[in-house]
N, C-alpha and C positions, 0 to 999 in steps of 0.2 A: 415394373420393377418391384420386387418384394420389399415390404416395409419391415424393418428390423429395429427393435428397441434394445439399447445397451443400458442396463439398469444402474450402472455406476460409472465413475470416472476411471475407465480402464486405461491401460498404457496407450500412449499416443499411437504406437505402431498398430495396436489392435483397432483403434478407432479409424485410422486411415485405411487399413485393409478392408474393414467393413464398409466404409463410405465409398470405396472404389467400386463396389459391386452392388450395394443395396441403398435404398432410401433409408438412411439411418437417423434415428433420434437418440441423442445421448442425454440421459437423465443427469442433471448437474448436482443432485443431492446424493451424498454417500450413505444416507440412512437406508436400511433395507425396505423393500416394498411391503406394505401391509397387505393382508388378504384382500381388502377392498381395492387397493391400487393394482395388485396383481391381476385381479379379475378384470379391471378396466383395461389393463394393458393387453390382456388376451382378446379383448373385443376389438382392439385397434391395430394390432400388429400380426404379421404372418409368422414371424419368428422372434424369439426373445433370447438375448444373451444375458444371463442372470448370474448371481453369485450367492454366497452363504447368507442366510437370513431372509432372502426374498421369499415371502410366504405364498406359495402356490398350493392352495388347498383343494379339496374335492369340489367345492362349490364353483371355483373358477373354471374347472374343466367341464362342469355340467351345464354351463350356460348355452342356451339355444342359439344365441347370436355370436358365439365364440368364433374368432377369425384365426387365432394362433394354432399352428400345427406342429411347431417345433420349439423346444426349449433346450438351449445349449448352456449347461452349467459350467461356470468358470470356477473349477475346483473339483476335488475328488468326491467329497461328501455331498450327498443330495437329500438329506433327511428333511430339508425345508420344502421339498417337492413331493406331493402325494403321487408317487409313481404308479400306484395301483389305479388311481382315478385317471391318470394320464393314459395308461394303456387301454382302459375301458373306453376312453373318449377318442382313441386313435391318435393321440398326440405323442410324438417321439421325443425322447429325452436322452441327452448325452452328458458325459462328464469329461474330466481331463486327468486321467491317471498317468502313470509313468513319468511324465515331465516333472512331477513334484517330488519324486522319490528321494533323490539325493539332497535336495534342499531341506526337506523335512528331517531326514536322517542327520544332517549337519546341525540342525537346531536341537535335536535330541542330544547330540554329543556336547553342544554348547551348554545345555542345561545340566547335563551330568557334571561337567567340569566346574561350572559356576556354583552348583549346589554343594558338591563335595569339597571344593576348595573355598567356600564361603565368599565367593567373589562379589556377590551382591551386597553382602554386609560390609565388605571391605571398601567397596566403591562409595557406599553411603557414608562410611566413617570419614573417608578423605574429603568428600564434598562438604560435610558438616564442619570441617576444620578441627576434628577431634583426634586426629592421628598424632601421637606423641613420638613416633619413631619406632624402628624395628626392635623387637625383643624376642628372645628364644621361645617364648610361649604365646606369642601374639596370634590370635585368630587361627588356632590350629584346626584344620579340617581333616578330611580323609584322603588318603592316597587312592588314586583311580587305577593305576596300573596293577594288573593282577587280580582285581576284585572280580567276584562272580556276578555276571550280568544275567538277569532274568528278563525275557521279552514276552510280553503278552500280545499275541497276534503276530504270527510269523509270515506276513504277506511281503509285498515288495519293500515297504519301508522297514519292517522289522528285520528283514534280511540285510538291508543296507546298513542299519544300525549295528547288527551283529558283525558284519564284515569290518566296519570301522573299529569296533571295540576289540574284536579278537586280534586282528592283524596290526592295528595301531597301538593298542594298549595291553596286549597280552592277556585279555580277559577271557576266562572260560565262560561259555554261553550255555544257558539252559532256556527253554521256551515252552510256553503253554499255548496250544492251538486247539480249537474245538474238533478239528479233524486231523488225522495223521498226516504229517508233513515231512517230506524229504528235501533237505536244502544242501547247498554246496558248502557253506561255511561250517567249520567244525562246531558241533553243538549237540545237545541232548534234549529230547522232548520229555517233559514230565506229564503225568496223567491228569493232574487237576490243578486248578488255580491256587488253592491254598498251599499246595506243595511248593509251587514256584515262589509264592510270597515268603514262605518261611526259609527257603534255601538261598535266597538272593541277597547280595550286598547292595546291589543297585537294580532297580526295576524300571523298565521303560514300557509304556502302554502305546501300542500302535494298532489297536483293533479298529475295524470299520464302524460306521454308525449302526444304531440298532442294538447297542449293548448297554442300555441305560442302567446306571448304578451297578455295573459289573463289579466295580471296586467299591465295596460298602464297608461298614464298620467291622463286620466279621472278617473280611479279607484283610483290612488294614491291621487288625489285631495280630495277624500271623507274621507280620514283618519283624525282623530282628531289630534289636536296639541299635540305633545309629544308621540304619538302612536309609537309602535314598529312593524316592519315587518320582518318576518323570512322566508327564503326560503330554504327548504331541498328537493325540488321536482326536477325540471329540470331548467337549467339556462335560456332556451328560453321562459319559462313561463313569465319571467319578461322583460319588455321593459327597458333595462339597461340605455339607454340614458335618458328616462323619470325619472327613479329612481335616477340617479345622479343629475338631475336638482332639484328634490324634496328634496333630502338630502342636497344639497348645500344651501337651504334656512334655514337649521337648524331646520325645523319644526317637522321632524320625525327622527327616528333612524331605523337602519336595521341590521340584522344579516344574512349573506349569506354563504352557503356551496357549492353553484353551481353558474355557470356563463354562460352568453349567448353564448360566444365563447371560452369556456374552452379549454385549460388552460390560455388563454389570459384574463387578468383582467385589464380593462382600467386604465391608470394612474390617471385620475380625481377621480375614485372610490377609488383607493389606497391612495390618498392624503387626503381623508375625515376622520375626527376623529369620526364622529357619525355613523360609520358602522363597524361591526365586520366581518372579512374576514377569512374563513377557507378554506383549500385546499381539498375540497370534502372528508371530513372525515366520511361521513354518516355511512358507513359500516366498517370503519377501526379499527376492532378488530380482532385479530388472529382467535379466535374461530368462528367468523361470516364468515370471508373469507374462512376458511377451510370448513365450512358447505356449503357455496356457491359453492365451487369447487366440493364437493362431490355431490351436487344436480345436477350440470351441467353434471358430469360424469354419474350419474344415468340415466339422460335423454339420453345420448349417448348409454349407455348399453341397455336401453329399445328399442331405434331405431335399434340397432344391432340385438336384439332378435326378431324383428318384433312385439313388443308390443306397446301399446299406450304410448305416452310420458307422463311423470308425470306432466310436466308444459308446455303444448303447447301454442304457441302464434299465 
């Protein structure tokens, strides 16, 4: 029987399904694996079901006594795994796309609405006991319906956000993508990032990993006064220092579900009122997490049976 490590406390359905087929060890600590721990795990287990933050570096794959031949990542992003080293070592790696698309798009819309309508500020006001009652000019935010939406990265999630925004809120959509893209939702592709930043009332970032500091000080400076920036992609897509500086001027607002050095969120960012901060809730729905777990296991089963992975990376 193959030995399989589950690096986190995954949903019960995932644990039970894995245990029904493999000799499973479930790690009871929710902190990510360090590079040393990842290397040790690769010496002990045939396959590993891991998640964001578990650090599988080149040294782990280069071990002469490595046992692991399969890493199934619970999530779409896999920049915590050195996939080049994995390929060189003959270790297969998979991820879980598709099942996360709608949930992540929903969180993007949540952040759009919360940021534009200042819902985070309002909720804090009520909890502090500082609300004195309704007035005509109280906490005026921005209307969402009809605003121009700019999407950075028009993949599955970007298109799902565009559909919700266009058909649900009547928002004209523009998008920036590094390659030419034809999509079903009514939209217009712009040629460069700065054009999108300057033309959009609301901007949503949905690019994949590997775009470190794509949104830097120069890009942020292109945003219109009062514009809103939402990130549901990867934390390191954003130059967080530059974002904090721009937010501190009060010129723009932001909604974030991911952070550059997650789970660390800088105190200056937490202190700002014009930013909504969520704890990486993009896929945090039980049905979605269970589907992610089953997809990860299906990839392990395919590897065990000598079949092509369903979602190779």
